[in-house]
C-alpha positions in Angstrom: -31.0 12.4 -73.0 -34.3 12.4 -74.9 -37.5 13.0 -72.9 -39.1 9.7 -71.8 -35.9 7.7 -72.0 -34.9 6.1 -68.8 -31.3 5.7 -67.7 -30.2 2.4 -66.3 -28.3 2.3 -63.0 -25.2 1.2 -64.9 -25.4 4.2 -67.2 -25.9 6.6 -64.3 -22.8 5.1 -62.6 -20.7 5.4 -65.7 -21.8 9.1 -66.1 -20.9 9.7 -62.5 -17.5 8.2 -62.9 -16.8 10.3 -66.0 -17.2 13.5 -63.8 -15.6 12.1 -60.7 -13.0 9.5 -61.6 -11.8 9.1 -58.0 -14.5 7.9 -55.6 -14.6 10.1 -52.5 -13.4 8.8 -49.2 -15.4 8.3 -46.0 -13.5 9.9 -43.2 -14.1 9.3 -39.5 -12.7 12.0 -37.2 -12.4 10.5 -33.7 -12.5 12.6 -30.6 -13.7 12.5 -27.0 -11.4 9.6 -25.8 -7.8 8.9 -25.3 -5.4 6.9 -27.5 -6.7 3.5 -26.2 -10.3 4.6 -27.0 -9.2 5.7 -30.5 -7.5 2.4 -31.1 -10.5 0.5 -29.9 -12.8 2.4 -32.2 -10.6 1.8 -35.2 -10.3 -1.9 -34.4 -14.1 -2.1 -34.1 -14.4 -0.5 -37.6 -11.9 -3.0 -39.0 -13.6 -6.0 -37.3 -16.9 -5.0 -38.8 -15.6 -6.0 -42.2 -14.9 -9.5 -41.0 -18.4 -9.9 -39.6 -20.6 -8.2 -42.2 -20.3 -9.1 -45.9 -21.9 -5.8 -47.0 -19.3 -3.8 -45.0 -16.5 -5.9 -46.6 -17.9 -5.2 -50.1 -18.3 -1.5 -49.3 -14.7 -1.3 -48.1 -13.6 -2.7 -51.5 -15.3 0.2 -53.3 -14.5 3.1 -51.0 -11.5 4.2 -49.0 -12.7 4.5 -45.4 -10.2 6.2 -43.1 -10.2 7.2 -39.4 -8.0 9.6 -37.5 -7.9 11.2 -34.1 -8.8 14.8 -33.9 -5.7 15.5 -31.9 -3.4 14.2 -34.7 -5.2 16.4 -37.2 -4.9 19.5 -35.0 -1.2 18.8 -34.4 -0.1 17.7 -38.0 -3.0 19.0 -40.2 -5.8 17.0 -41.9 -3.7 16.4 -45.0 -0.9 14.8 -43.1 -0.4 11.0 -43.0 -2.5 10.7 -39.8 -5.3 8.6 -41.4 -5.7 4.9 -40.7 -7.4 2.9 -43.4 -10.1 0.7 -41.9 -9.0 -2.3 -44.0 -5.4 -1.9 -42.7 -5.4 0.1 -39.4 -1.7 -0.3 -38.8 -0.9 1.9 -41.9 -0.9 5.7 -41.9 -1.8 7.6 -45.0 -2.8 11.0 -46.2 -6.5 11.2 -47.1 -5.6 12.9 -50.4 -3.4 10.1 -51.6 -5.3 7.1 -50.3 -6.7 4.7 -52.8 -9.4 2.1 -52.6 -7.8 -1.1 -51.3 
């Protein structure tokens, strides 16, 4: 880019997407509570999308997943132990998850 030329936000975003075509995921590793506490935390994340428009828009752009630490230790972090915040009943691998 020539000196003195400013890049627009759109140009920066397109440049970023060229290098990273798949947007990274946001992963919540949950620990320090039992299964009921884990389910409660995941439901709270899911419910926040219904309450806050900004969160709902964010969830459209980025895969946000949550999983208990115990499941990761037992099955491995690449296993289908992750629950998408937009659909907490589903179980996916973080490596294969897509933006909703």
